[in-house]
Legacy VTK file of the C-alpha trace (Angstrom):
# vtk DataFile Version 3.0
C-alpha trace
ASCII
DATASET POLYDATA
POINTS 247 float
-9.959 26.261 1.467
-8.475 24.052 -1.225
-4.903 22.594 -0.278
-2.123 22.828 -2.670
-1.726 19.315 -4.010
1.298 20.359 -6.375
3.270 21.973 -3.201
2.379 18.511 -1.159
4.058 16.613 -4.096
6.912 18.865 -4.347
7.726 18.408 -0.769
7.407 14.795 -1.186
10.166 14.852 -3.830
12.108 17.227 -1.901
11.949 14.775 1.219
13.052 12.198 -1.080
15.904 13.928 -2.286
17.148 14.952 1.203
16.626 11.272 2.623
16.665 8.659 -0.117
19.112 6.753 1.380
17.047 6.273 5.033
13.999 5.916 2.657
15.441 3.447 0.384
16.648 1.104 3.068
13.139 1.218 4.857
11.503 0.555 1.652
13.795 -2.192 0.659
13.302 -3.905 3.856
9.509 -3.389 4.202
8.217 -3.158 0.626
10.850 -4.419 -1.873
11.657 -7.706 -0.419
8.292 -8.927 1.012
6.786 -7.823 -2.530
9.653 -9.503 -4.233
9.044 -12.795 -2.368
5.559 -12.857 -2.919
5.948 -12.167 -6.574
8.301 -14.847 -6.890
5.457 -17.334 -4.613
2.814 -16.286 -7.058
4.758 -16.715 -10.151
5.231 -20.121 -9.339
1.540 -20.448 -8.191
0.688 -19.189 -11.499
2.812 -21.730 -13.233
0.937 -24.038 -11.334
-2.169 -22.832 -12.091
-1.810 -22.917 -15.707
-1.102 -26.637 -15.266
-4.187 -27.151 -13.361
-6.446 -24.972 -15.496
-5.336 -27.033 -18.540
-6.283 -30.007 -16.824
-9.405 -28.915 -15.607
-12.571 -29.827 -17.646
-14.863 -27.015 -17.501
-15.167 -23.105 -16.290
-16.281 -24.169 -12.970
-13.417 -26.636 -12.370
-11.285 -23.803 -13.356
-12.545 -21.216 -10.941
-12.445 -23.786 -8.122
-8.583 -24.426 -8.992
-8.109 -20.561 -8.734
-10.007 -19.961 -5.412
-8.022 -22.934 -3.999
-4.931 -21.256 -5.137
-5.756 -18.178 -3.777
-6.686 -19.600 -0.294
-3.554 -21.346 -0.500
-1.373 -18.419 -0.674
-3.588 -16.236 1.624
-1.431 -16.435 4.804
1.497 -15.081 2.477
-0.943 -12.106 1.439
-1.612 -11.364 5.039
1.990 -11.753 6.268
2.880 -9.355 3.293
0.092 -6.770 4.452
1.443 -6.734 8.123
5.113 -5.960 6.896
3.920 -3.289 4.482
2.039 -1.645 7.555
4.791 -1.712 9.439
7.152 -0.123 6.844
4.491 2.819 5.670
4.261 3.437 9.949
8.078 3.471 10.264
8.292 5.977 7.152
5.636 8.387 8.638
7.399 8.135 12.295
10.561 9.284 10.592
8.841 12.055 8.727
6.203 13.178 11.265
7.776 12.582 14.815
8.912 15.775 16.160
11.841 13.918 18.109
13.511 12.764 15.008
13.911 9.422 15.914
16.220 7.121 14.148
15.079 4.174 12.016
15.688 1.603 14.986
13.428 4.025 17.572
10.908 4.361 14.797
10.884 0.826 14.544
10.117 0.078 18.200
7.506 3.035 18.363
5.959 1.279 15.758
6.227 -2.378 17.127
4.581 -1.048 20.650
1.785 0.211 18.951
1.133 -2.393 15.776
-2.008 -3.599 17.258
-3.776 -0.085 17.065
-2.172 0.423 13.264
-2.865 -2.971 12.104
-6.453 -2.614 13.514
-6.583 0.721 12.191
-5.555 -0.552 8.804
-7.773 -3.277 8.507
-10.866 -1.238 9.499
-9.854 1.529 6.775
-9.749 -1.298 4.240
-13.027 -2.586 5.220
-14.615 0.575 4.680
-13.024 1.415 1.355
-13.980 -2.413 0.062
-17.892 -1.849 1.596
-18.042 1.589 0.172
-17.019 0.117 -2.988
-19.112 -2.955 -3.119
-21.865 -0.865 -2.124
-21.553 2.347 -4.859
-18.480 3.729 -6.424
-19.164 7.202 -4.942
-19.297 6.092 -1.403
-16.364 4.229 -1.722
-14.507 7.203 -3.456
-15.955 9.239 -0.577
-14.543 6.959 2.288
-10.857 6.913 0.373
-10.847 10.518 0.727
-11.886 11.015 4.418
-9.471 8.177 5.154
-6.518 9.384 3.736
-4.843 10.735 6.752
-5.709 7.981 9.264
-2.419 6.714 9.808
-0.380 9.913 9.768
-2.893 11.167 12.519
-1.931 7.914 14.638
1.702 8.704 14.024
2.060 11.967 14.685
-0.590 12.554 17.354
0.189 9.342 19.237
-2.140 10.547 22.339
-5.081 9.705 20.144
-7.224 6.656 20.790
-8.411 5.109 17.100
-11.765 6.620 17.481
-10.371 10.177 18.455
-7.960 9.690 15.321
-10.602 8.913 13.151
-12.778 12.131 14.032
-9.408 14.091 13.459
-8.969 12.527 10.106
-12.800 13.375 9.148
-12.182 16.584 10.708
-9.166 17.379 8.685
-10.191 16.034 5.367
-13.576 17.709 5.318
-13.726 19.872 2.078
-10.580 18.342 0.537
-12.520 14.342 -0.666
-12.234 15.336 -4.184
-8.707 16.621 -4.049
-7.518 13.730 -2.127
-9.477 11.219 -4.075
-7.920 12.527 -7.236
-4.300 12.241 -5.855
-4.901 8.618 -4.391
-6.408 7.765 -8.272
-3.221 9.478 -9.476
-0.733 7.479 -7.760
-2.385 4.317 -7.677
-3.640 3.731 -11.094
-0.255 5.051 -12.485
1.270 2.151 -10.401
-1.135 -0.441 -10.862
-1.196 0.099 -14.460
2.634 -0.658 -14.700
1.978 -3.396 -12.208
-0.879 -5.016 -14.420
1.277 -4.907 -17.645
3.974 -6.689 -15.848
1.682 -9.038 -14.557
-0.165 -9.593 -17.578
3.163 -10.587 -19.139
4.023 -12.734 -16.432
0.843 -14.879 -16.930
1.705 -15.095 -20.528
5.159 -16.262 -20.101
4.121 -19.073 -17.540
1.707 -20.234 -19.943
4.444 -20.441 -22.747
6.814 -22.196 -20.311
8.737 -19.337 -19.946
12.731 -19.989 -18.401
12.739 -19.077 -14.909
15.099 -16.084 -15.270
12.778 -14.493 -17.171
10.120 -14.855 -14.654
12.377 -13.575 -11.724
13.098 -10.786 -13.733
9.453 -9.861 -14.243
9.020 -10.861 -10.313
11.700 -8.252 -9.651
10.137 -5.725 -11.378
6.602 -5.963 -10.235
7.939 -5.852 -6.648
9.906 -2.510 -7.597
6.870 -1.362 -8.708
4.984 -2.200 -5.805
7.562 -0.870 -3.339
8.054 2.679 -5.108
3.806 2.860 -4.947
3.518 2.070 -1.243
6.830 4.519 -0.687
4.869 7.374 -2.671
2.019 7.054 -0.712
3.549 7.298 2.553
5.629 10.439 1.451
2.415 12.007 -0.241
0.105 11.142 2.887
2.477 12.614 5.343
3.062 15.844 3.448
-0.712 16.151 2.812
-1.111 15.602 6.881
1.253 18.200 7.290
-0.655 20.743 5.271
-3.904 19.999 6.779
-2.749 19.840 10.216
-1.004 23.124 9.940
-4.640 24.758 9.274
-6.208 23.357 12.514
LINES 1 248
247 0 1 2 3 4 5 6 7 8 9 10 11 12 13 14 15 16 17 18 19 20 21 22 23 24 25 26 27 28 29 30 31 32 33 34 35 36 37 38 39 40 41 42 43 44 45 46 47 48 49 50 51 52 53 54 55 56 57 58 59 60 61 62 63 64 65 66 67 68 69 70 71 72 73 74 75 76 77 78 79 80 81 82 83 84 85 86 87 88 89 90 91 92 93 94 95 96 97 98 99 100 101 102 103 104 105 106 107 108 109 110 111 112 113 114 115 116 117 118 119 120 121 122 123 124 125 126 127 128 129 130 131 132 133 134 135 136 137 138 139 140 141 142 143 144 145 146 147 148 149 150 151 152 153 154 155 156 157 158 159 160 161 162 163 164 165 166 167 168 169 170 171 172 173 174 175 176 177 178 179 180 181 182 183 184 185 186 187 188 189 190 191 192 193 194 195 196 197 198 199 200 201 202 203 204 205 206 207 208 209 210 211 212 213 214 215 216 217 218 219 220 221 222 223 224 225 226 227 228 229 230 231 232 233 234 235 236 237 238 239 240 241 242 243 244 245 246
C-alpha cells in the first residue's frame, strides 16, 4: 500500500507552524550558523582560488590548486557535517521521542548516542555514493531504502545499528519510488537555489566583489542549506511515523 506523501508533507508543515520557535532555535544553532561559517570560509577560499588559478600555467596546475583547496578545507567540512548530524538527531528526538523531551534533554540523549548516529550517517552516505558511482539506479534504490534509518535509531533506541537497518529496509519495502521522488523534490529544489547563489558568489569573487556583497551571498547560501536540512528532518519524521504505524 502506498503512503500518502501529500499528507506527510502537510503534517510536516503543521509541525513547523506549531513548533517553529523551537525548530528555528535548533536549526539556527546546528544548521544556519555552521553553514554560514563554512560559506564565509569557502567564500574566502574561492577568492584565493581565483587568484591562484589565474597564476596557474595550465589546466593541470589549476586542478592541483583546486585539490589543494579542497584538502585544506576538509576538516571544516567534517566539522560542519558532525554538527549537522547532531542537529538532525535533536530535531528527530524532539519529534519522535514519546517522552516529549526538552531541547536540553534531547541534546544530552543525542550526545550519548553520537558515535552510533555518526557511524550510521557515514555508512548510509557511503552506500549512497557507491550506488551512484556504480550506476544511477542502484544509487536511487539505496536512497529510498535508507530514508528512515536515522528516525528508526531515534524512535526505537533499543535497536542496534544492524537491527535498525533491517527495520528501515522492512519499513521502506515497496515505497522506494515514492521516497526517491520525495528526496529528489526536496534536494534538487534546495540545491538549485544554492547552485545559483554559489555561481553568483564565484562570479563576484572573480570580479573582485566587495566583502559586504560576498557576506550577503554567504548568508543566503547558509539560509538555503539550513532550510533544506530542517525540511528533510521534518519530512523524514512524518514519513517514519506513517510507515511505522503500519508495522
